[in-house]
C-alpha positions in Angstrom: 0.0 0.0 0.0 1.2 3.6 -0.5 2.9 5.5 2.3 0.3 6.1 5.1 -1.2 9.5 5.2 -2.2 9.2 8.9 -0.7 7.0 11.6 -2.0 6.2 15.1 0.5 4.9 17.6 -1.0 3.3 20.7 0.7 2.0 23.9 3.7 4.3 23.7 6.1 4.4 26.6 8.8 7.0 26.3 7.5 8.1 22.8 10.8 7.3 21.2 9.1 5.3 18.5 6.8 8.2 17.7 9.8 10.5 17.5 11.6 8.1 15.2 8.5 7.8 13.0 8.1 11.6 12.8 11.7 12.0 11.9 11.2 10.1 8.7 7.5 10.8 7.9 6.4 11.6 4.4 5.3 15.2 3.6 1.6 15.6 4.2 1.3 12.7 6.6 0.3 13.1 10.2 1.2 11.1 13.3 -0.8 10.8 16.4 1.1 9.2 19.3 -0.9 8.0 22.4 -0.2 6.3 25.7 -2.4 4.9 28.5 -0.7 6.8 31.3 -1.3 10.2 32.7 1.0 13.0 31.4 2.9 13.1 34.7 3.5 9.4 34.6 4.6 9.3 31.0 7.1 12.1 31.5 9.0 10.0 34.1 10.3 7.7 31.3 13.9 8.4 30.4 13.9 10.7 27.3 10.1 11.1 27.2 10.1 15.0 27.4 12.5 15.4 24.5 10.6 12.8 22.4 7.3 14.4 23.0 8.7 17.8 21.9 10.2 16.2 18.7 6.8 14.8 17.8 5.0 18.1 18.4 7.6 20.1 16.6 7.2 18.0 13.5 3.5 18.6 13.5 2.4 15.4 15.3 -0.1 15.0 18.1 0.6 13.5 21.5 -2.4 12.2 23.6 -2.4 10.8 27.1 -4.9 8.5 28.9 -5.9 6.8 25.6 -7.1 3.2 26.2 -6.2 1.2 23.1 -9.0 -1.2 23.8 -11.6 1.5 23.7 -10.4 3.9 21.0 -13.9 4.6 19.6 -14.8 6.3 22.8 -11.7 8.6 23.0 -13.0 12.1 22.6 -9.7 13.3 21.0 -9.9 10.7 18.3 -13.6 11.0 17.5 -14.4 11.4 13.8 -10.9 10.4 12.7 -9.8 7.4 10.7 -6.2 6.2 10.3 -4.4 4.5 7.4 -2.1 2.8 9.9 -2.5 1.8 13.5 0.7 0.6 15.4 0.9 -1.3 18.7 4.5 -2.2 19.6 5.1 -5.0 22.1 1.7 -5.1 23.8 1.6 -6.4 27.3 -0.8 -6.4 30.2 1.9 -5.7 32.7 3.8 -7.6 35.4 3.7 -11.4 35.1 0.6 -11.6 33.1 -0.2 -15.0 31.6 -0.8 -15.6 27.9 -4.6 -15.6 28.4 -4.6 -12.0 29.6 -2.3 -10.9 26.8 -4.5 -12.7 24.2 -7.5 -10.8 25.6 -5.6 -7.6 25.4 -4.8 -8.3 21.7 -8.4 -9.2 20.9 -9.8 -6.1 22.6 -7.3 -3.9 20.8 -8.1 -5.4 17.4 -11.9 -5.0 18.0 -11.2 -1.4 19.0 -8.8 -0.3 16.3 -11.0 -1.4 13.4 -13.4 1.3 14.6 -10.8 4.0 13.6 -9.1 2.1 10.8 -9.5 3.2 7.1 -11.1 0.7 4.8 -7.8 -0.2 3.1 -5.7 0.5 6.2 -3.2 -1.7 8.0 -2.6 -2.7 11.6 1.0 -3.3 12.7 1.6 -5.3 15.9 5.2 -6.1 17.0 5.7 -9.1 19.2 8.7 -10.7 20.8 9.9 -13.9 19.1 7.6 -16.8 20.0 4.7 -14.8 21.2 2.6 -14.7 18.0 2.3 -18.5 17.8 2.8 -18.6 14.0 5.2 -20.6 11.9 7.2 -17.4 11.4 8.3 -17.6 15.1 11.6 -19.5 15.4 11.5 -21.4 17.6 7.7 -21.7 17.6 5.8 -22.1 20.8 3.0 -24.6 21.4 -0.3 -23.0 20.2 -1.8 -23.1 23.7 1.3 -21.3 25.1 1.2 -18.5 22.5 -0.7 -15.2 22.1 -2.5 -16.7 19.1 -2.3 -13.4 17.3 -4.0 -14.6 14.1 -7.0 -15.9 15.9 -7.3 -12.8 18.1 -7.2 -10.5 15.0 -9.8 -12.7 13.2 -12.3 -11.8 15.9 -12.1 -8.2 14.5 -12.3 -9.5 10.9 -8.6 -8.9 10.3 -6.2 -11.3 8.5 -2.5 -11.5 8.8 -1.1 -10.4 5.5 2.6 -10.2 6.2 5.3 -10.9 8.8 8.5 -9.0 8.8 11.5 -8.7 11.1 11.2 -5.7 13.5 13.9 -3.5 12.2 15.0 -1.6 15.3 18.2 -0.5 13.7 16.3 1.7 11.2 14.7 3.6 14.2 17.8 5.3 15.5 16.1 7.1 18.4 13.9 4.2 19.4 14.4 2.7 22.8 12.0 0.0 23.9 10.5 0.5 27.4 8.7 -1.8 29.6 5.3 -1.6 31.2 4.0 0.3 34.3 6.6 3.2 33.9 9.5 0.7 34.0 12.4 1.6 31.7 13.5 -2.1 31.4 12.6 -2.9 27.9 11.5 -6.1 26.1 13.9 -8.3 24.2 13.5 -7.2 20.6 16.1 -9.4 19.1 14.3 -11.6 16.4 11.1 -9.7 17.2 8.5 -9.8 14.4 6.2 -7.2 12.9 2.8 -8.6 12.1 0.8 -6.7 9.4 -3.0 -7.1 9.4 -5.5 -6.0 6.8 -9.3 -6.2 6.6 -11.0 -9.4 5.6 -13.6 -9.3 2.9 -17.1 -9.7 4.3 -19.0 -13.0 4.1 -21.9 -13.2 1.7 -24.9 -15.4 2.4 -25.8 -18.2 -0.1 -28.7 -17.4 -2.3 -30.9 -19.2 -4.7 -30.6 -17.7 -8.2 -33.4 -18.3 -10.7 -32.5 -18.7 -14.3 -34.5 -19.1 -17.6 -32.8 -20.9 -20.5 -33.7 -22.6 -23.7 -33.0 -26.3 -23.5 -34.0 -28.7 -26.2 -36.2 -26.1 -27.8 -38.1 -25.5 -24.5 -37.9 -22.5 -22.1 -36.9 -23.9 -18.8 -37.3 -21.8 -15.6 -35.3 -23.2 -12.7 -33.2 -22.3 -9.7 -29.4 -22.7 -9.2 -29.0 -24.4 -5.8 -28.0 -21.9 -3.1 -24.7 -23.6 -2.3 -23.7 -23.2 -6.0 -25.0 -19.7 -6.7 -21.5 -18.1 -6.5 -20.2 -20.3 -9.2 -22.3 -19.0 -12.1 -22.0 -15.8 -14.2 -18.4 -15.1 -13.1 -17.0 -15.0 -16.7 -13.5 -16.1 -15.7 -12.6 -17.4 -19.1 -14.0 -14.6 -21.2 -11.7 -13.3 -24.1 -10.3 -10.3 -22.1 -10.0 -12.0 -18.7 -6.8 -12.1 -16.8 -8.1 -14.7 -14.3 -5.7 -17.5 -13.7 -8.2 -20.0 -15.1 -8.0 -18.1 -18.5 -4.2 -17.8 -18.2 -3.7 -21.6 -17.9 -6.2 -22.2 -20.6 -4.2 -20.0 -23.0 -1.0 -21.6 -21.9 -2.3 -25.1 -22.6 -3.8 -24.2 -26.0 -0.6 -22.4 -27.1 1.6 -25.2 -25.7 -0.2 -27.8 -27.7 0.5 -25.9 -30.9 -2.3 -27.6 -32.8 -5.1 -26.0 -34.9 -7.9 -25.7 -32.3 -11.2 -23.9 -33.1 -12.5 -22.6 -29.8 -16.3 -22.3 -29.7 -17.6 -19.3 -28.0 -21.3 -20.0 -28.2 -23.2 -19.8 -24.9 -24.7 -23.1 -23.8 -27.2 -23.7 -20.9 -26.1 -24.6 -17.4 -28.5 -27.5 -17.5 -28.7 -30.6 -19.7 -31.4 -33.2 -20.3 -31.3 -36.8 -19.1 -30.5 -37.9 -22.6 -27.6 -35.5 -22.8 -26.4 -36.8 -19.4 -26.1 -40.3 -20.7 -23.7 -39.1 -23.4 -21.2 -37.8 -20.8 -18.7 -40.5 -21.6 -15.7 -39.0 -19.7 -16.1 -41.0 -16.5 -18.8 -38.8 -15.0 -20.9 -40.7 -12.4 -24.6 -39.8 -12.7 -24.9 -40.3 -8.9 -22.5 -37.4 -8.5 -24.7 -34.9 -10.5 -27.0 -32.2 -9.4 -30.6 -32.8 -10.6 -32.7 -29.8 -11.3 -36.5 -29.6 -11.2 -38.1 -26.9 -13.3 -40.1 -24.3 -11.5 -43.8 -23.9 -12.1 -44.5 -20.9 -14.4 -46.9 -18.0 -13.7 -46.2 -18.1 -10.0 -44.8 -15.2 -7.9 -41.1 -15.8 -6.9 -42.0 -16.3 -3.3 -44.3 -19.2 -4.0 -42.4 -21.3 -6.5 -41.4 -24.9 -5.8 -37.6 -25.4 -5.6 -37.5 -28.6 -3.4 -37.2 -32.2 -4.5 -40.3 -34.2 -5.1 -40.2 -35.7 -1.7 -39.0 -32.7 0.2 -42.1 -30.4 0.3 -42.1 -26.7 -0.5 -40.6 -23.6 0.9 -40.8 -19.9 -0.1 -38.1 -18.6 -2.3 -36.4 -15.2 -2.3 -34.6 -14.9 -5.6 -34.2 -12.9 -8.7 -35.3 -14.3 -12.1 -32.5 -14.3 -14.6 -32.9 -14.6 -18.4 -29.8 -15.6 -20.3 -31.4 -14.6 -23.5 -31.6 -11.1 -22.3 -28.2 -11.1 -20.7 -29.6 -10.1 -17.4 -27.2 -11.7 -14.9 -28.2 -9.8 -11.8 -28.2 -11.8 -8.6 -30.6 -11.6 -5.8 -29.7 -9.3 -3.0 -31.7 -11.2 -0.4 -29.5 -12.5 2.4 -31.3 -15.8 3.1 -31.7 -18.8 0.9 -34.1 -21.6 0.5 -34.0 -25.3 -0.1 -31.6 -26.4 -2.9 -33.3 -27.1 -6.2 -31.6 -30.3 -6.8 -31.9 -34.0 -5.9 -30.1 -37.1 -7.1 -32.4 -40.0 -6.2 -34.0 -40.1 -9.6 -32.9 -42.3 -12.5 -32.3 -40.2 -15.5 -33.8 -42.9 -17.8 -37.0 -42.7 -15.8 -37.4 -39.1 -15.0 -36.5 -37.7 -18.4 -38.6 -34.6 -17.8 -36.1 -33.4 -15.2 -32.8 -31.7 -15.9 -29.3 -31.8 -14.6 -26.6 -29.2 -14.0 -24.1 -30.0 -16.6 -21.3 -32.2 -15.1 -19.4 -32.0 -18.4 -19.5 -29.9 -21.6 -19.1 -32.9 -23.8 -22.8 -33.4 -24.9 -23.2 -29.7 -25.6 -19.9 -29.6 -27.5 -20.9 -32.5 -29.7 -24.1 -30.8 -30.6 -22.3 -27.6 -31.4 -19.7 -29.4 -33.5 -22.4 -31.3 -35.5 -24.3 -28.1 -36.2 -21.1 -26.3 -37.2 -19.9 -29.0 -39.5 -23.4 -29.2 -41.1 -23.3 -25.5 -41.8 -19.7 -25.7 -43.1 -20.6 -28.5 -45.5 -23.7 -26.7 -46.8 -21.7 -23.5 -47.4 -18.6 -25.3 -48.5 -16.7 -23.1 -46.0 -13.3 -23.7 -44.4 -12.9 -24.2 -40.6 -12.1 -21.1 -38.6 -8.8 -21.8 -36.7 -7.6 -19.4 -34.1 -9.3 -16.5 -35.9 -7.6 -17.4 -39.2 -8.5 -19.9 -42.0 -6.2 -22.9 -41.8 -6.3 -26.4 -43.0 -2.7 -27.5 -43.1 -1.6 -30.4 -40.9 0.2 -29.5 -37.6 2.6 -31.9 -35.9 1.0 -35.0 -37.5 -2.6 -33.8 -36.7 -4.6 -33.9 -40.0 -8.0 -32.8 -38.6 -9.1 -29.5 -37.0 -9.7 -29.9 -33.3 -12.6 -28.2 -31.6 -12.5 -26.7 -28.1 -14.9 -25.4 -25.5 -14.6 -24.3 -21.9 -17.0 -23.3 -19.2 -18.2 -24.1 -15.6 -19.4 -27.6 -14.9 -20.8 -29.0 -11.6 -20.0 -32.2 -9.7 -21.7 -33.2 -6.5 -18.5 -34.6 -5.0 -17.8 -35.2 -1.3 -16.3 -32.2 0.4 -12.5 -32.4 0.4 -9.3 -30.4 0.0 -9.2 -30.8 -3.8 -12.8 -31.6 -4.8 -14.5 -28.4 -6.1 -18.3 -28.7 -6.6 -17.9 -26.4 -9.6 -14.9 -25.9 -11.9 -14.0 -24.8 -15.4 -13.7 -27.6 -17.8 -11.6 -27.3 -21.0 -12.6 -29.9 -23.7 -10.6 -30.4 -26.8 -11.9 -33.0 -29.3 -11.1 -34.3 -32.8 -11.9 -37.3 -35.0 -9.1 -39.2 -36.6 -8.4 -42.2 -38.8 -7.9 -45.4 -36.7 -4.2 -45.6 -37.6 -3.5 -42.1 -36.4 -1.2 -41.8 -33.3 -3.0 -38.7 -31.9 -3.1 -40.0 -28.3 0.6 -40.7 -28.4 1.4 -37.3 -29.8 -1.0 -35.6 -27.3 0.6 -37.5 -24.4 4.1 -36.4 -25.4 3.0 -32.8 -25.7 1.2 -32.8 -22.3 4.2 -34.4 -20.7 6.6 -31.9 -22.1 4.3 -29.0 -21.2 3.6 -30.0 -17.6 6.7 -32.0 -16.5 8.2 -28.9 -14.8 5.2 -28.9 -12.4 5.4 -32.5 -11.3 2.6 -33.8 -13.6 2.5 -37.5 -14.4 0.9 -38.6 -17.7 -0.2 -42.1 -17.0 -1.4 -44.5 -19.8 -4.8 -46.0 -18.9 -7.0 -48.3 -20.9 -8.1 -46.3 -23.9 -6.5 -43.1 -22.9 -4.4 -41.1 -20.5 -4.7 -39.7 -16.9 -3.1 -36.4 -15.8 -2.2 -36.4 -12.1 -0.1 -34.3 -9.7 0.4 -33.9 -6.0 -1.3 -32.8 -4.0 -4.4 -32.2 -6.3 -4.6 -35.7 -7.7 -6.4 -36.4 -11.0 -7.1 -33.2 -13.0 -7.3 -34.3 -16.6 -8.1 -37.2 -18.9 -7.6 -38.2 -22.5 -10.2 -40.8 -23.8 -11.4 -42.2 -27.0 -14.8 -42.8 -28.5 -16.1 -44.5 -31.7 -16.7 -42.2 -34.7 -18.2 -42.7 -38.2 -16.3 -44.8 -40.8 -14.2 -46.5 -38.2 -12.7 -43.2 -37.2 -11.8 -42.5 -33.5 -12.8 -39.6 -31.5 -10.1 -38.3 -29.1 -11.1 -36.0 -26.3 -9.0 -34.1 -23.8 -10.8 -33.0 -20.6 -9.0 -30.7 -18.1 -10.1 -29.3 -14.8 -8.7 -25.8 -15.3 -9.2 -24.8 -11.7 -7.0 -27.5 -10.3 -4.5 -26.9 -13.1 -4.4 -23.2 -12.2 -3.9 -24.1 -8.5 -1.0 -26.3 -9.5 0.7 -24.0 -12.0 0.5 -20.9 -9.7 1.1 -22.8 -6.4 -2.2 -21.8 -4.9 -2.7 -23.3 -1.4 -6.5 -23.8 -2.1 -8.7 -23.9 -5.2 -11.2 -21.7 -3.4 -8.9 -18.7 -3.9 -9.9 -18.8 -7.6 -13.5 -17.9 -6.6 -12.6 -15.2 -4.1 -14.1 -11.7 -4.7 -11.1 -10.1 -3.0 -9.3 -7.9 -5.5 -6.0 -8.9 -4.1 -6.3 -12.2 -5.9 -6.7 -10.9 -9.4 -4.2 -8.1 -8.8 -1.4 -10.6 -8.8 -2.4 -11.7 -12.3 -2.9 -8.3 -13.8 0.4 -8.5 -15.7 -0.2 -12.1 -17.0 2.5 -13.8 -15.0 3.7 -17.0 -16.6 2.9 -20.4 -15.1 5.3 -21.3 -12.4 5.0 -17.9 -10.8 4.0 -18.7 -7.2 0.9 -17.0 -5.8 1.6 -14.8 -2.7 -1.0 -15.4 -0.1 -2.6 -12.3 1.5 -3.9 -14.3 4.5 -1.0 -16.0 6.3 -1.3 -18.9 8.6 -5.1 -19.2 8.9 -6.0 -21.5 11.7 -8.5 -24.4 11.0 -11.4 -24.9 13.3 -12.9 -28.4 13.8 -16.4 -29.3 15.1 -18.2 -32.6 15.3 -21.9 -32.9 14.5 -24.0 -36.0 15.5 -27.6 -36.6 14.6 -30.3 -39.3 14.2 -31.8 -39.8 10.7 -34.7 -41.8 9.3 -34.5 -44.4 6.4 -34.7 -41.7 3.7 -31.4 -40.1 4.7 -29.1 -39.1 1.9 -25.6 -37.8 2.4 -25.6 -35.5 -0.6 -28.4 -33.5 0.9 -26.3 -33.2 4.1 -23.3 -32.0 2.0 -25.5 -29.4 0.3 -26.5 -28.0 3.7 -22.9 -27.9 4.8 -21.8 -25.9 1.7 -24.7 -23.5 2.2 -24.3 -23.0 6.0 -20.5 -22.9 5.9 -20.4 -20.2 3.2 -17.5 -21.9 1.5 -15.3 -22.3 4.6 -15.8 -26.0 5.2 -12.6 -27.6 3.8 -13.2 -31.2 4.7 -16.1 -33.4 5.9 -15.3 -36.8 7.4 -17.7 -39.5 8.6 -16.2 -40.7 11.9 -19.0 -42.9 13.2 -22.3 -44.5 12.2 -24.7 -46.6 14.3 -28.0 -48.2 13.3 -30.5 -48.7 16.1 -31.5 -52.4 16.3 -35.1 -51.6 17.2 -35.8 -48.3 15.5 -35.5 -47.4 11.8 -33.0 -44.8 12.7 -29.3 -44.4 12.2 -26.9 -42.1 14.0 -24.1 -40.4 12.1 -21.2 -38.4 13.4 -19.3 -36.2 11.1 -16.2 -34.1 11.7 -16.1 -30.7 9.8 -13.0 -28.7 9.3 -13.6 -25.0 8.8 -10.7 -23.2 7.1 -10.4 -20.1 4.9 -7.4 -18.7 3.0 -9.4 -15.5 2.1 -11.6 -14.6 5.1 -11.0 -14.1 8.8 -12.4 -17.2 10.5 -12.3 -17.0 14.3 -13.6 -19.7 16.5 -16.8 -17.7 17.2 -17.6 -17.2 13.5 -17.0 -20.9 12.7 -19.3 -21.8 15.6 -21.9 -19.5 14.2 -21.8 -21.3 10.9 -21.9 -24.7 12.6 -25.0 -23.7 14.6 -26.7 -22.5 11.4 -25.9 -25.9 9.9 -27.6 -27.6 12.8 -30.7 -25.5 12.2 -30.7 -26.3 8.5 -30.4 -30.0 9.2 -33.3 -30.0 11.7 -35.7 -27.9 9.5 -34.8 -29.2 6.1 -33.7 -32.8 6.5 -35.8 -33.5 9.7 -32.9 -35.0 11.6 -32.5 -35.0 15.4 -29.3 -33.3 16.5 -27.7 -35.3 19.3 
């Protein structure tokens, strides 16, 4: 951030830090130095009178009797906001335990955000080991530290940087102790912790959409837990999102003639189209969609499954034909509009959120080839008309990319929605396209630890820690030709190529994510986290269920209630009652966020909301 225009110093002792800051302040900036003590007590510190004069002579302000845990009620600070708030070596005094000092930190953070500018920073210097982060060397046990990240999270602040406390650059600074004692703290290997504001949490919402599918207008709802994964346009032509960057890198690296299709396709597909997803998609892991009844007001339309009853919906209708992609501003959501118990062969009237772009791509290709044949036109390749062979490929390849949805168990590398890139061509049976494709992929991704493994009828692309992120598979074509298709999870690939600690960062609304990609960094450029050392919070949840229990409905409620913070869900115990038609389940949920402040209190709030959703929506009995 630019040089602060206004700085607030709290907890000053002899004001030597304030004098040092004023001695090197930027023109136009202002410094306000404060201490908790009375003026008479503060002046007893060695050098305090001279330091106070230096601050005031430079245009700074000195305030006494300012409680850093109650800044919002300080009359002298009322109406002011600061770009930087600094607290050096906070301590409750005497032989205070870590619990008291944690409480001091928490109260300070809660107070300072009341006077902090929206894009401001909070600097807290701590002695080595106090913070309880991996930056401390040696690192104390968590329970024996001040848990600075967790305390700041209570005020919706995240740790964005940790730097050495450079005392040598502050020539006049002399650290003092507490309670008017001139014995200072040990500042050797001390650390400066930089905190910034966390983006606010947004509630899950049901988004209503109207699309043309199979010649019919279909009005339906995107499930609440998936509402933030639609209409984001990460892979648009002018996008600098990492998903688009890795797509461009892959297409350029292949060096083959690929005609990328830019036509808009619906988010939903029919049961017949679902059966054509031949890229290893399990239908039981798909989101089923039930169309909404027409000519009903938005607050009375059915969005629940056939056996789940009805609830009122607060949502905004969206029409893709009109390009109106405005989301609902209502904070609360309703029952997800998906279910998975139906057999697609039986309930052909229902629709599915597309788990792959393959069936839609095939229809677009067939339509395009029919038009090309009738017009005797050449294929458009990369914006130019080309037909020559390229590296042994004698046929034009078609490509398409977009968001697809998979109802997978919640895990570290299992996104419920991601951008799929599909590349497909049809080749003579003797063509060695798969071999050539495998060689190109291996050369392209070898620097990133990707393994290209030959499987029956195709290839698998895997890497640690994300696992499988791409496949090459074949299908039968006309005249004994062979269809070869490459399917890539661009989200996982972007996380791998830019060293993202979590795929959820790709979907963050925080501008600090995209800012790092504004200059189109090449793959291999590591992402710099803006939230350091976020602490996970774990809770167990146990409940009794009836015979109609379905785990996917539970996972939907977890995603919705957790607002994207649940990183992992693990079944740790199950018990079926011998006399009653009931089963008890116990799950362990890990709440963890690399983008938002997630204190224990906020995670508990999400967990309590989950209990409420399970009781009202799934009719379970919380134990």
